[in-house]
DRENDO-1510 file (C-alpha; in Angstrom, 1 decimal, always signed):
<recs>
REC; n; res; u; v; w
REC; 1; MET; -6.3; +30.0; +1.3 .
REC; 2; ALA; -9.0; +28.4; -0.3 .
REC; 3; THR; -8.6; +26.8; -3.6 .
REC; 4; MET; -11.4; +26.9; -6.5 .
REC; 5; ALA; -13.3; +23.4; -6.4 .
REC; 6; ALA; -16.0; +22.2; -7.5 .
REC; 7; ILE; -18.3; +25.2; -9.2 .
REC; 8; GLY; -19.6; +28.5; -9.3 .
REC; 9; ALA; -22.2; +30.5; -10.1 .
REC; 10; LEU; -22.5; +34.0; -12.0 .
REC; 11; ARG; -25.8; +36.2; -12.3 .
REC; 12; LEU; -26.7; +37.6; -15.4 .
REC; 13; PRO; -28.3; +40.3; -16.4 .
REC; 14; SER; -31.6; +39.3; -18.4 .
REC; 15; SER; -31.4; +41.9; -21.0 .
REC; 16; ALA; -28.8; +44.9; -21.3 .
REC; 17; SER; -32.0; +47.0; -20.4 .
REC; 18; ASN; -32.2; +45.8; -16.6 .
REC; 19; ALA; -28.1; +45.1; -16.2 .
REC; 20; THR; -27.9; +48.7; -14.6 .
REC; 21; SER; -30.9; +47.4; -12.2 .
REC; 22; ILE; -28.5; +44.7; -10.2 .
REC; 23; SER; -27.4; +46.6; -7.2 .
REC; 24; SER; -30.7; +48.2; -7.1 .
REC; 25; SER; -33.1; +45.2; -8.0 .
REC; 26; ARG; -31.7; +41.7; -6.9 .
REC; 27; LYS; -35.0; +39.7; -8.4 .
REC; 28; PRO; -33.6; +36.2; -9.5 .
REC; 29; SER; -37.2; +36.4; -11.8 .
REC; 30; ALA; -35.0; +39.7; -13.7 .
REC; 31; THR; -32.0; +38.2; -13.9 .
REC; 32; GLN; -30.1; +34.4; -15.1 .
REC; 33; SER; -27.6; +32.7; -13.2 .
REC; 34; LEU; -23.8; +30.9; -14.5 .
REC; 35; PHE; -23.3; +28.8; -12.5 .
REC; 36; PHE; -19.5; +27.4; -13.2 .
REC; 37; SER; -17.0; +24.9; -12.0 .
REC; 38; ALA; -13.5; +24.7; -11.0 .
REC; 39; SER; -10.6; +26.2; -13.1 .
REC; 40; THR; -10.9; +27.9; -16.6 .
REC; 41; LEU; -14.3; +29.4; -17.8 .
REC; 42; CYS; -14.2; +32.9; -19.6 .
REC; 43; GLY; -15.7; +35.3; -22.0 .
REC; 44; ASP; -15.6; +38.7; -23.3 .
REC; 45; LYS; -19.2; +38.0; -24.4 .
REC; 46; LEU; -20.9; +37.8; -20.6 .
REC; 47; ILE; -18.3; +40.1; -19.1 .
REC; 48; SER; -19.4; +43.0; -22.2 .
REC; 49; LYS; -23.0; +42.1; -20.9 .
REC; 50; MET; -22.4; +42.5; -17.3 .
REC; 51; ALA; -20.6; +45.6; -18.3 .
REC; 52; THR; -23.1; +47.1; -20.3 .
REC; 53; GLY; -25.3; +50.0; -18.1 .
REC; 54; SER; -25.7; +53.5; -18.4 .
REC; 55; PRO; -22.8; +55.8; -19.0 .
REC; 56; GLY; -21.5; +57.3; -15.9 .
REC; 57; THR; -23.1; +54.5; -14.3 .
REC; 58; LYS; -20.3; +53.8; -11.1 .
REC; 59; ARG; -20.6; +49.8; -9.4 .
REC; 60; THR; -19.4; +49.8; -5.9 .
REC; 61; PRO; -17.9; +46.1; -5.2 .
REC; 62; SER; -19.8; +44.4; -2.7 .
REC; 63; ILE; -18.6; +41.1; -0.9 .
REC; 64; VAL; -20.1; +38.7; +1.0 .
REC; 65; SER; -19.8; +35.9; +3.4 .
REC; 66; PRO; -19.4; +32.5; +2.9 .
REC; 67; LYS; -21.3; +29.8; +4.1 .
REC; 68; ALA; -19.2; +26.5; +5.6 .
REC; 69; VAL; -20.9; +23.9; +3.8 .
REC; 70; SER; -21.4; +19.6; +3.1 .
REC; 71; ASP; -22.7; +17.0; +1.4 .
REC; 72; SER; -22.5; +14.8; +3.7 .
REC; 73; LYS; -25.0; +17.1; +6.3 .
REC; 74; ASN; -28.2; +16.6; +6.2 .
REC; 75; SER; -30.7; +18.9; +5.2 .
REC; 76; GLN; -33.9; +20.0; +3.2 .
REC; 77; THR; -34.1; +21.8; -0.1 .
REC; 78; CYS; -36.7; +23.2; -1.5 .
REC; 79; LEU; -36.2; +25.1; -4.3 .
REC; 80; ASP; -39.2; +27.5; -5.9 .
REC; 81; PRO; -38.9; +26.9; -8.9 .
REC; 82; ASP; -37.1; +23.3; -8.9 .
REC; 83; ALA; -34.5; +22.2; -10.0 .
REC; 84; SER; -35.9; +20.1; -13.5 .
REC; 85; ARG; -37.6; +23.5; -14.8 .
REC; 86; SER; -35.4; +26.2; -13.3 .
REC; 87; VAL; -31.7; +24.9; -14.3 .
REC; 88; LEU; -30.1; +24.1; -17.4 .
REC; 89; GLY; -27.0; +21.9; -16.8 .
REC; 90; ILE; -23.4; +22.3; -19.3 .
REC; 91; ILE; -20.6; +20.2; -18.6 .
REC; 92; LEU; -18.0; +20.7; -19.8 .
REC; 93; GLY; -16.1; +18.6; -22.3 .
REC; 94; GLY; -11.9; +19.8; -21.2 .
REC; 95; GLY; -9.6; +20.2; -23.5 .
REC; 96; ALA; -6.1; +18.4; -25.6 .
REC; 97; GLY; -5.6; +16.6; -21.7 .
REC; 98; THR; -1.8; +17.1; -22.5 .
REC; 99; ARG; -1.2; +16.1; -18.6 .
REC; 100; LEU; -3.1; +12.2; -19.1 .
REC; 101; TYR; -1.6; +12.2; -21.9 .
REC; 102; PRO; -1.3; +8.8; -22.9 .
REC; 103; LEU; -5.0; +7.9; -21.7 .
REC; 104; THR; -6.2; +10.8; -23.9 .
REC; 105; LYS; -4.0; +9.7; -26.8 .
REC; 106; LYS; -8.2; +8.8; -28.2 .
REC; 107; ARG; -10.5; +10.0; -25.9 .
REC; 108; ALA; -11.5; +12.8; -24.4 .
REC; 109; LYS; -10.7; +13.1; -20.8 .
REC; 110; PRO; -14.3; +12.4; -19.0 .
REC; 111; ALA; -14.5; +9.6; -21.4 .
REC; 112; VAL; -11.4; +7.6; -19.3 .
REC; 113; PRO; -12.4; +5.3; -17.5 .
REC; 114; LEU; -13.0; +5.4; -14.0 .
REC; 115; GLY; -14.0; +2.7; -10.8 .
REC; 116; ALA; -14.1; -0.7; -13.3 .
REC; 117; ASN; -17.1; -0.1; -15.0 .
REC; 118; TYR; -17.7; +4.2; -15.2 .
REC; 119; ARG; -16.2; +6.7; -17.4 .
REC; 120; LEU; -15.3; +10.5; -15.7 .
REC; 121; ILE; -18.1; +11.9; -17.4 .
REC; 122; ASP; -20.6; +9.3; -15.4 .
REC; 123; ILE; -19.8; +12.1; -12.0 .
REC; 124; PRO; -21.4; +14.9; -13.3 .
REC; 125; VAL; -23.9; +13.7; -14.8 .
REC; 126; SER; -25.2; +11.2; -12.2 .
REC; 127; ASN; -24.3; +14.5; -9.7 .
REC; 128; CYS; -26.8; +16.1; -12.2 .
REC; 129; LEU; -29.6; +13.9; -12.3 .
REC; 130; ASN; -29.3; +13.1; -8.5 .
REC; 131; SER; -30.1; +16.4; -8.3 .
REC; 132; ASN; -33.1; +16.3; -10.6 .
REC; 133; ILE; -31.1; +18.5; -13.0 .
REC; 134; SER; -32.0; +16.6; -16.2 .
REC; 135; LYS; -31.7; +18.8; -19.0 .
REC; 136; ILE; -27.6; +18.7; -19.3 .
REC; 137; TYR; -25.6; +19.5; -22.5 .
REC; 138; VAL; -21.9; +18.3; -22.7 .
REC; 139; LEU; -19.3; +20.9; -24.7 .
REC; 140; THR; -16.9; +18.6; -26.7 .
REC; 141; GLN; -13.9; +19.5; -28.7 .
REC; 142; PHE; -10.8; +17.1; -28.4 .
REC; 143; ASN; -11.3; +13.5; -30.0 .
REC; 144; SER; -14.6; +13.4; -28.5 .
REC; 145; ALA; -15.8; +10.4; -30.8 .
REC; 146; SER; -15.7; +8.0; -27.8 .
REC; 147; LEU; -17.6; +9.9; -25.3 .
REC; 148; ASN; -20.0; +11.1; -28.3 .
REC; 149; ARG; -20.8; +7.4; -28.2 .
REC; 150; HIS; -20.3; +6.9; -24.6 .
REC; 151; LEU; -23.4; +9.6; -23.9 .
REC; 152; SER; -25.7; +8.3; -26.7 .
REC; 153; ARG; -25.3; +4.7; -25.0 .
REC; 154; ALA; -25.4; +5.4; -21.7 .
REC; 155; TYR; -28.7; +8.4; -21.8 .
REC; 156; ALA; -31.7; +8.3; -23.7 .
REC; 157; SER; -32.5; +11.1; -25.1 .
REC; 158; ASN; -36.1; +12.1; -24.0 .
REC; 159; MET; -34.9; +10.9; -20.2 .
REC; 160; GLY; -38.0; +11.1; -17.6 .
REC; 161; GLY; -40.7; +11.2; -20.6 .
REC; 162; TYR; -42.6; +13.4; -22.7 .
REC; 163; LYS; -43.1; +15.8; -19.3 .
REC; 164; ASN; -39.8; +15.8; -17.8 .
REC; 165; GLU; -38.1; +17.0; -21.3 .
REC; 166; GLY; -34.9; +15.5; -20.0 .
REC; 167; PHE; -32.1; +14.7; -22.1 .
REC; 168; VAL; -27.6; +14.7; -22.5 .
REC; 169; GLU; -27.1; +16.0; -25.6 .
REC; 170; VAL; -23.3; +16.5; -26.7 .
REC; 171; LEU; -23.1; +20.2; -28.5 .
REC; 172; ALA; -20.0; +19.6; -30.3 .
REC; 173; ALA; -16.8; +22.2; -31.1 .
REC; 174; GLN; -17.9; +24.1; -34.9 .
REC; 175; GLN; -16.8; +27.2; -37.1 .
REC; 176; SER; -19.6; +29.6; -38.4 .
REC; 177; PRO; -19.4; +32.8; -40.7 .
REC; 178; GLU; -19.7; +34.9; -37.1 .
REC; 179; ASN; -16.1; +33.1; -35.6 .
REC; 180; PRO; -14.5; +30.8; -37.8 .
REC; 181; ASN; -12.7; +29.7; -34.7 .
REC; 182; TRP; -12.9; +26.4; -32.4 .
REC; 183; PHE; -13.5; +26.9; -28.4 .
REC; 184; GLN; -10.6; +29.2; -27.0 .
REC; 185; GLY; -11.4; +28.4; -23.3 .
REC; 186; THR; -13.9; +26.5; -21.6 .
REC; 187; ALA; -15.6; +29.5; -21.1 .
REC; 188; ASP; -15.1; +30.4; -24.7 .
REC; 189; ALA; -17.0; +27.8; -25.7 .
REC; 190; VAL; -20.2; +28.2; -23.6 .
REC; 191; ARG; -20.4; +31.8; -24.8 .
REC; 192; GLN; -20.2; +30.2; -28.4 .
REC; 193; TYR; -23.2; +28.6; -27.8 .
REC; 194; LEU; -25.0; +31.2; -25.7 .
REC; 195; TRP; -27.4; +31.6; -28.6 .
REC; 196; LEU; -29.2; +28.6; -27.8 .
REC; 197; LEU; -28.8; +28.3; -23.9 .
REC; 198; GLU; -30.7; +31.2; -24.0 .
REC; 199; GLU; -33.3; +29.6; -25.5 .
REC; 200; HIS; -34.4; +27.6; -22.9 .
REC; 201; ASN; -37.2; +29.0; -20.6 .
REC; 202; ILE; -34.4; +28.9; -17.2 .
REC; 203; LEU; -33.1; +30.6; -14.1 .
REC; 204; GLU; -30.1; +29.6; -13.7 .
REC; 205; PHE; -27.2; +28.0; -15.8 .
REC; 206; LEU; -25.4; +25.2; -13.8 .
REC; 207; VAL; -21.7; +25.1; -15.6 .
REC; 208; LEU; -20.0; +21.7; -14.6 .
REC; 209; ALA; -16.1; +20.3; -15.1 .
REC; 210; GLY; -15.9; +16.7; -17.2 .
REC; 211; ASP; -12.9; +15.4; -15.1 .
REC; 212; HIS; -13.1; +15.8; -11.4 .
REC; 213; LEU; -14.1; +13.3; -9.0 .
REC; 214; TYR; -16.9; +13.9; -5.8 .
REC; 215; ARG; -20.3; +13.7; -5.2 .
REC; 216; MET; -22.5; +16.7; -4.8 .
REC; 217; ASP; -26.6; +18.1; -4.7 .
REC; 218; TYR; -26.0; +20.9; -6.4 .
REC; 219; GLU; -30.4; +21.5; -5.1 .
REC; 220; ARG; -28.2; +22.6; -2.2 .
REC; 221; PHE; -25.7; +25.1; -4.1 .
REC; 222; ILE; -28.2; +26.3; -5.9 .
REC; 223; GLN; -30.4; +27.4; -2.9 .
REC; 224; ALA; -27.8; +29.1; -1.3 .
REC; 225; HIS; -27.1; +30.8; -4.3 .
REC; 226; ARG; -30.5; +32.2; -4.2 .
REC; 227; GLU; -30.9; +32.9; -0.4 .
REC; 228; THR; -27.6; +35.2; -0.6 .
REC; 229; ASP; -29.3; +36.9; -3.5 .
REC; 230; ALA; -24.8; +36.6; -5.1 .
REC; 231; ASP; -24.2; +37.1; -8.6 .
REC; 232; ILE; -21.7; +35.2; -8.7 .
REC; 233; THR; -20.7; +31.8; -5.8 .
REC; 234; VAL; -17.9; +30.0; -5.6 .
REC; 235; ALA; -18.0; +26.5; -4.9 .
REC; 236; ALA; -14.4; +26.4; -3.2 .
REC; 237; LEU; -12.3; +23.8; -1.2 .
REC; 238; PRO; -9.6; +24.6; +1.1 .
REC; 239; MET; -6.4; +22.4; +1.4 .
REC; 240; ASP; -3.2; +22.0; +2.3 .
REC; 241; GLU; -0.3; +24.4; +0.4 .
REC; 242; LYS; +1.5; +22.6; -1.7 .
REC; 243; ARG; -1.5; +21.4; -3.3 .
REC; 244; ALA; -3.8; +24.5; -3.1 .
REC; 245; THR; -0.6; +26.1; -5.8 .
REC; 246; ALA; -1.5; +23.7; -8.1 .
REC; 247; PHE; -5.1; +25.5; -8.6 .
REC; 248; GLY; -6.5; +28.8; -9.2 .
REC; 249; LEU; -6.5; +30.5; -5.4 .
REC; 250; MET; -9.2; +32.0; -3.7 .
REC; 251; LYS; -8.4; +34.5; -0.3 .
REC; 252; ILE; -10.5; +34.6; +2.4 .
REC; 253; ASP; -10.7; +36.5; +5.4 .
REC; 254; GLU; -11.1; +35.5; +9.1 .
REC; 255; GLU; -14.9; +35.4; +8.4 .
REC; 256; ASP; -14.0; +33.3; +5.3 .
REC; 257; VAL; -15.4; +36.5; +3.2 .
REC; 258; MET; -13.6; +36.6; -0.3 .
REC; 259; LEU; -11.4; +39.0; -0.7 .
REC; 260; ASN; -9.7; +38.3; -3.6 .
REC; 261; LEU; -9.7; +35.9; -6.6 .
REC; 262; LEU; -5.6; +35.7; -7.3 .
REC; 263; ARG; -4.6; +35.5; -10.8 .
REC; 264; ASP; -1.5; +33.7; -10.6 .
REC; 265; LYS; -2.2; +30.3; -11.9 .
REC; 266; PHE; -4.9; +32.0; -15.1 .
REC; 267; PRO; -2.7; +33.7; -17.4 .
REC; 268; GLY; -4.9; +32.3; -20.6 .
REC; 269; ALA; -7.8; +34.6; -21.7 .
REC; 270; ASN; -11.2; +33.1; -22.8 .
REC; 271; ASP; -10.9; +32.0; -18.9 .
REC; 272; PHE; -13.6; +32.1; -16.1 .
REC; 273; GLY; -11.0; +32.6; -13.3 .
REC; 274; SER; -9.2; +35.1; -15.0 .
REC; 275; GLU; -11.6; +37.3; -16.2 .
REC; 276; VAL; -14.9; +36.6; -15.4 .
REC; 277; ILE; -15.0; +36.4; -11.7 .
REC; 278; PRO; -12.4; +39.8; -11.2 .
REC; 279; GLY; -14.6; +41.4; -13.5 .
REC; 280; ALA; -18.0; +40.9; -12.0 .
REC; 281; THR; -16.0; +42.3; -9.0 .
REC; 282; SER; -14.9; +45.5; -10.4 .
REC; 283; ILE; -17.9; +46.5; -11.8 .
REC; 284; GLY; -19.9; +45.6; -7.9 .
REC; 285; LEU; -21.3; +42.3; -8.7 .
REC; 286; ARG; -21.8; +40.6; -5.2 .
REC; 287; VAL; -19.3; +37.4; -5.2 .
REC; 288; GLN; -20.4; +34.6; -2.6 .
REC; 289; ALA; -18.0; +31.3; -1.4 .
REC; 290; TYR; -19.6; +28.3; -0.9 .
REC; 291; LEU; -17.4; +26.0; +0.8 .
REC; 292; TYR; -17.4; +22.7; -0.1 .
REC; 293; ASP; -15.9; +19.6; +2.3 .
REC; 294; GLY; -16.9; +16.6; +1.1 .
REC; 295; TYR; -14.1; +14.2; -1.3 .
REC; 296; TRP; -13.1; +16.2; -4.5 .
REC; 297; GLU; -10.5; +15.5; -7.3 .
REC; 298; ASP; -9.1; +16.9; -10.4 .
REC; 299; ILE; -8.6; +13.8; -12.7 .
REC; 300; GLY; -5.9; +16.3; -14.3 .
REC; 301; THR; -2.3; +14.6; -14.2 .
REC; 302; ILE; -1.9; +10.8; -14.7 .
REC; 303; GLU; -0.5; +10.3; -10.2 .
REC; 304; ALA; -3.5; +12.4; -9.6 .
REC; 305; PHE; -6.2; +9.9; -12.3 .
REC; 306; TYR; -4.2; +6.4; -10.1 .
REC; 307; ASN; -4.2; +7.8; -7.1 .
REC; 308; ALA; -8.1; +8.4; -7.4 .
REC; 309; ASN; -8.8; +5.0; -8.5 .
REC; 310; LEU; -7.2; +2.8; -6.3 .
REC; 311; GLY; -8.5; +5.4; -3.4 .
REC; 312; ILE; -11.9; +3.0; -4.7 .
REC; 313; THR; -9.9; +0.3; -2.6 .
REC; 314; LYS; -9.3; +2.0; +0.7 .
REC; 315; LYS; -10.2; -0.2; +4.1 .
REC; 316; PRO; -12.3; +0.9; +5.8 .
REC; 317; LEU; -14.0; +2.9; +3.6 .
REC; 318; PRO; -12.7; +4.4; +0.2 .
REC; 319; ASP; -11.8; +8.1; -0.8 .
REC; 320; PHE; -15.4; +8.0; -3.3 .
REC; 321; SER; -17.7; +5.1; -3.0 .
REC; 322; PHE; -19.8; +4.4; -6.1 .
REC; 323; TYR; -22.2; +1.6; -3.1 .
REC; 324; ASP; -24.0; +5.1; -2.1 .
REC; 325; ARG; -28.5; +4.4; -2.6 .
REC; 326; SER; -29.2; +7.2; -1.5 .
REC; 327; ALA; -27.1; +9.2; -5.0 .
REC; 328; PRO; -26.0; +6.7; -7.6 .
REC; 329; ILE; -23.8; +7.0; -10.7 .
REC; 330; TYR; -25.0; +5.8; -13.3 .
REC; 331; THR; -23.5; +4.8; -17.0 .
REC; 332; GLN; -23.9; +2.4; -20.1 .
REC; 333; PRO; -25.9; -0.3; -19.6 .
REC; 334; ARG; -23.5; -2.7; -21.0 .
REC; 335; TYR; -25.5; -6.6; -20.3 .
REC; 336; LEU; -22.8; -8.5; -19.5 .
REC; 337; PRO; -22.0; -12.1; -17.4 .
REC; 338; PRO; -20.7; -11.5; -13.7 .
REC; 339; SER; -17.4; -12.2; -13.3 .
REC; 340; LYS; -15.2; -15.4; -13.0 .
REC; 341; MET; -13.0; -16.4; -10.7 .
REC; 342; LEU; -11.3; -19.8; -11.3 .
REC; 343; ASP; -8.0; -20.6; -8.1 .
REC; 344; ALA; -7.8; -16.4; -7.7 .
REC; 345; ASP; -6.6; -14.8; -4.9 .
REC; 346; VAL; -8.2; -11.5; -4.6 .
REC; 347; THR; -7.2; -8.9; -1.7 .
REC; 348; ASP; -8.3; -5.2; -1.7 .
REC; 349; SER; -9.5; -5.1; -5.0 .
REC; 350; VAL; -12.4; -4.1; -7.5 .
REC; 351; ILE; -13.3; -6.1; -9.9 .
REC; 352; GLY; -15.1; -4.5; -13.2 .
REC; 353; GLU; -18.3; -6.4; -14.6 .
REC; 354; GLY; -17.0; -9.8; -16.8 .
REC; 355; CYS; -13.5; -10.7; -16.0 .
REC; 356; VAL; -12.9; -13.7; -17.0 .
REC; 357; ILE; -9.4; -14.5; -13.5 .
REC; 358; LYS; -8.2; -17.3; -14.2 .
REC; 359; ASN; -5.3; -18.9; -11.1 .
REC; 360; CYS; -3.9; -15.5; -10.6 .
REC; 361; LYS; -3.2; -13.2; -7.8 .
REC; 362; ILE; -4.9; -9.7; -7.5 .
REC; 363; HIS; -4.2; -7.4; -4.5 .
REC; 364; HIS; -4.9; -3.4; -4.0 .
REC; 365; SER; -6.2; -3.7; -7.6 .
REC; 366; VAL; -8.8; -2.1; -10.0 .
REC; 367; VAL; -9.9; -4.6; -12.5 .
REC; 368; GLY; -11.9; -3.0; -15.3 .
REC; 369; LEU; -14.0; -4.7; -17.5 .
REC; 370; ARG; -14.1; -8.2; -20.0 .
REC; 371; SER; -10.7; -8.3; -18.5 .
REC; 372; CYS; -8.6; -11.6; -19.0 .
REC; 373; ILE; -6.4; -12.6; -16.8 .
REC; 374; SER; -3.6; -16.2; -17.4 .
REC; 375; GLU; -2.8; -17.9; -15.0 .
REC; 376; GLY; +0.0; -17.3; -12.6 .
REC; 377; ALA; -0.3; -13.5; -13.7 .
REC; 378; ILE; +0.1; -11.7; -10.3 .
REC; 379; ILE; -1.0; -8.0; -10.5 .
REC; 380; GLU; -0.5; -5.4; -7.1 .
REC; 381; ASP; -1.1; -1.5; -7.1 .
REC; 382; THR; -2.6; -1.9; -10.6 .
REC; 383; LEU; -5.7; -0.2; -12.6 .
REC; 384; LEU; -6.6; -1.7; -15.3 .
REC; 385; MET; -8.8; -0.3; -17.6 .
REC; 386; GLY; -10.2; -4.6; -19.5 .
REC; 387; ALA; -11.7; -4.4; -22.5 .
REC; 388; ASP; -14.1; -3.2; -25.2 .
REC; 389; TYR; -14.7; -6.4; -26.6 .
REC; 390; TYR; -14.6; -10.3; -25.6 .
REC; 391; GLU; -12.5; -12.4; -28.4 .
REC; 392; THR; -13.8; -16.1; -28.5 .
REC; 393; ASP; -11.5; -19.0; -27.0 .
REC; 394; ALA; -11.3; -19.8; -30.5 .
REC; 395; ASP; -9.6; -16.4; -31.5 .
REC; 396; ARG; -6.9; -16.9; -28.3 .
REC; 397; ARG; -6.1; -20.4; -29.6 .
REC; 398; PHE; -5.3; -19.1; -33.2 .
REC; 399; LEU; -3.1; -15.7; -32.0 .
REC; 400; SER; -1.2; -17.9; -29.5 .
REC; 401; ALA; -0.6; -20.5; -32.2 .
REC; 402; LYS; +0.6; -18.0; -34.5 .
REC; 403; GLY; +2.6; -16.3; -32.1 .
REC; 404; SER; +0.6; -13.4; -31.3 .
REC; 405; VAL; -0.6; -12.3; -27.9 .
REC; 406; PRO; -4.6; -12.3; -27.7 .
REC; 407; ILE; -6.0; -9.4; -25.3 .
REC; 408; GLY; -5.3; -9.1; -21.8 .
REC; 409; ILE; -3.0; -10.1; -19.4 .
REC; 410; GLY; -0.6; -13.4; -20.3 .
REC; 411; LYS; +0.3; -16.6; -18.2 .
REC; 412; ASN; +3.3; -15.8; -15.1 .
REC; 413; SER; +3.3; -11.7; -16.1 .
REC; 414; HIS; +4.3; -9.9; -13.1 .
REC; 415; ILE; +2.6; -5.8; -12.7 .
REC; 416; LYS; +3.0; -3.7; -10.1 .
REC; 417; ARG; +2.3; -0.1; -9.7 .
REC; 418; ALA; +1.3; +0.2; -13.6 .
REC; 419; ILE; -2.0; +1.7; -15.3 .
REC; 420; ILE; -3.0; -0.7; -18.2 .
REC; 421; ASP; -5.6; +0.8; -20.7 .
REC; 422; LYS; -8.2; -0.9; -23.0 .
REC; 423; ASN; -7.1; -3.5; -25.6 .
REC; 424; ALA; -3.7; -4.2; -24.4 .
REC; 425; ARG; -2.2; -7.5; -25.5 .
REC; 426; ILE; +0.3; -8.1; -21.9 .
REC; 427; GLY; +2.4; -11.4; -23.0 .
REC; 428; ASP; +3.5; -14.2; -21.6 .
REC; 429; ASN; +6.1; -13.9; -18.4 .
REC; 430; VAL; +5.8; -9.7; -18.9 .
REC; 431; LYS; +7.6; -8.0; -15.7 .
REC; 432; ILE; +5.9; -4.2; -15.8 .
REC; 433; ILE; +7.0; -3.1; -12.4 .
REC; 434; ASN; +9.1; -0.6; -13.4 .
REC; 435; SER; +12.7; -2.2; -10.7 .
REC; 436; ASP; +15.0; +0.8; -12.1 .
REC; 437; ASN; +12.1; +3.3; -10.4 .
REC; 438; VAL; +12.8; +5.4; -13.7 .
REC; 439; GLN; +10.1; +8.7; -12.9 .
REC; 440; GLU; +9.4; +9.9; -16.7 .
REC; 441; ALA; +10.2; +7.9; -19.8 .
REC; 442; ALA; +8.2; +8.5; -23.3 .
REC; 443; ARG; +8.1; +5.1; -24.9 .
REC; 444; GLU; +5.3; +5.3; -27.2 .
REC; 445; THR; +6.8; +3.5; -29.9 .
REC; 446; ASP; +7.0; +0.5; -27.3 .
REC; 447; GLY; +3.6; +0.6; -26.3 .
REC; 448; TYR; +4.5; +2.8; -23.0 .
REC; 449; PHE; +5.0; +6.5; -20.8 .
REC; 450; ILE; +5.9; +6.3; -17.8 .
REC; 451; LYS; +4.8; +9.4; -15.5 .
REC; 452; SER; +5.0; +9.8; -12.4 .
REC; 453; GLY; +7.0; +6.1; -11.9 .
REC; 454; ILE; +3.3; +5.2; -13.0 .
REC; 455; VAL; +4.4; +2.5; -16.0 .
REC; 456; THR; +1.4; +3.2; -18.1 .
REC; 457; VAL; +0.8; +1.1; -21.4 .
REC; 458; ILE; -1.2; +2.7; -23.7 .
REC; 459; LYS; -4.9; +1.2; -25.5 .
REC; 460; ASP; -4.4; -1.5; -28.1 .
REC; 461; ALA; -0.5; -1.5; -27.5 .
REC; 462; LEU; +1.2; -4.8; -27.2 .
REC; 463; ILE; +3.8; -5.8; -25.2 .
REC; 464; PRO; +5.9; -9.4; -26.4 .
REC; 465; SER; +6.0; -12.0; -24.6 .
REC; 466; GLY; +9.0; -11.9; -21.8 .
REC; 467; THR; +9.5; -8.4; -21.7 .
REC; 468; ALA; +10.6; -6.2; -19.2 .
REC; 469; ILE; +9.4; -2.7; -18.4 .
</recs>
């Protein structure tokens, strides 16, 4: 078994008139391709385009053998035309993010902070830019204000100058007289914006999830898709049976030929996995699997998000490295000062920009930008997301004088196996250690949740001094 991972590709006829020529003539210039990501896409409109043809035309399903590849291998790509002119990137902003709640209470999933300095959306955008793809749309619907703000600040609208015509633009969910509904799924989001996407003079649409953590060379993927002349190319990740059951499953034989896409995990409509790919095989389109063997993680749950972040502290090599000079991860330039550590004991941790850390102990943790940690605090196995702004020394003294709590971690507080969201105010002598090993608890009015035994303090929450969780 293999589970759907980072991306896939679907070739669409450029017009209804040539729809019947797919089996007989497979020239790239006569068609367009739609690359898509892991778990969800779909579209009645997409399938209706593929199904258009002469009456009585019968297609025989054609399966091709996938290639096992790895982005860690050095190989040359030679795309003609190159990706900057022939590929349009489409990043899916995701749904309501209920499994990642409360981190998604005030933001979309792709806007969730990652790795001290970044946000999840920076991963697919950076992969695109590193793959010479500079025309990028981000489709959003839920809690998109934070995501929109980050994109506008991080990526210039005219990337690469006027000749390159690169851009990163947000396409928000909208209603129209023809379609009064909001996006019904990720594929429906693509379908509703086909009128705009088709205005671009390109060969392929690269459609990606906005909440996956991986580094991939999309040029190699596109080249493999063109070389095999497939109608659909699905990027798949082999994994153990325990984890595979949480994702869409792809059935392949001993020679890695895709035999069937199991539909168990795609029960809903408006979904690429349950409609587009099975529909493509049923009408005779060629399906190609592209096996990816690099690091990949679906940041869909609190536990997965927690493990992925702390994975960057792993020795000797992290699960995902932000230190790859050949494929850097870009983000918003904030022009923050270096972090200041005064008599602090920091081990096996990652510290973001602009932090002030005083005489405390930090072990196996990720500390986000602008974090303030006071004297005597102990931070273990914890993700601190930091803050959106600084409080001046005068502000902090004023808050303390009137019995309130400044942003950051108070004196002599102990935090272990937790996620502290942005702008949280943790008082003095607070213990967030889950000593009773509670696995699930919803205490939103008290400012925190517990999922999979991980305490998550909500953004902007106040945990009074002396509290024990």
